[in-house]
N, C-alpha and C positions, 0 to 999 in steps of 0.2 A: 504493499499500500504506500503510495507516494504522498507526501506532505505537500500541501498547497502553499505557495510563495505568497506572503502578506507583506507587501512593501511598507504599509504604515506601521505595522507592528515591529518591523525590523528598524525603522527609522526612529521609533519612539525608544527602542532599547539602545540605540546608539546614543540618543539625546540624554538619556538617563545616565550612560556611563561617562559621557563627556562632563555632565553636570557634577558628577562625583568627585572628578579629578581637576576640575577647572570651573568652579562656580562663576556665573556670569555677573554683571553688574548689580543684580538684585540682591547681592550679599547672601545671607543665609536665613533661615527661619527657624528659631528655636521652638522646640515642641512645647505645647500649651494645653493645659486641662482647664475647662471652664465649668463649674457646677454651680447650683443654685439650692439655696435654702428657703425657708419661709421668709427670712429677714434680709438675706443678702446674696450677692453674686461673689464667688470666689475664683479668681484666676491664678494659676500656678503655672510659672514658665521656667524651664531648665536653661540658665544662662551661665553655666560655669566659665570662668575666666574673663568675665566682663566686670569691670570696676564700677563700684556703685557710682562713681561721678560721671560715668559714661552711659548711664541709663535715664531716659526721660520717661515720664509718665504724664499724659494729659487727658483730661475729660471734659467733653463739651458736646452739647446736643445729644446726649445719650450715648455717644461713642467714647470708649476707652482706648487710648493708643499707647502702645509700648514701643519705644524705640530705643537704639542704642548702638555701640560699636564694640566689637571684639577685635583686638589687635591681632595682625598676623604673627604667627610665631616665628622667632629668629632661631636659626639652627647654623652651628659650624659645618654641618654635613654638605656634602657635594650634591646630593640629590635626594628628593623624596621618593620613596617606593609606593606609598599610599597616603592620600590626603583625604579624610572623612569629616574632620572637624572643621566646620565653616568658620569663616572669620570675615570681617567687615561690617557694614552697617546692616540693621534689620529693622523692619518696622511690622508690627502686628495691631490691627484695629479690630474692636469687638463692638457690635452694636448691642446694646443691652435694652431689652424689650419694655422694662418696667422702669419708670423714673427712678434716679438714683441721687441720694444726698451727697452732692459733690464735695462739701465741706467735711463730711465724715469718711471719705475714702482713706483707707490705710494701705501702706506698702512696707513690706519687710523682705530683706535679702539676707539669706542665711544658707551656707553651704552650697552656693551657686543655684539656689532656687529662689526666685522672685515670688512672693505671694502678695496679690493686690485684693483686698476686700472691700466691696463696694455696697454699702447698706441701701436697701431699697427706701425710698422717699418720693412723694409727689413733687417736692420742691427742689428740683435739681439747680445746679449752679455751676459755672466754669472756673476752674482753678488748676494750678499744677500741684502735683502730688509730691511731696518729699518722701524719701525713702529712709527708714530708720534703721 
């Protein structure tokens, strides 16, 4: 039985391989979990190697935006054989469906995990969130 050639599948596989070894200008996307409780939304992002002062968190019009920069690793080696940990800038934006109390948003960075807690409230405001 002969397999049928699917050029789109092959092109997508090639693109995934290229992205793994040479990420484009889009930078990288840290993995994020978003869960909801009765009183709040909690966003957890894995961002090891990102300095606290390299992270920006903004809330406006029901959208929470996380952005930052992870510096490229410097190495005295002649060449890398595998590069899977992204570097450069990232931006993740989340539309939260229920109004959020912007003044009560909290952010915490521990062991490379950023946790942003967004309490629900019908009176939302715009502000920059400080990381503790």
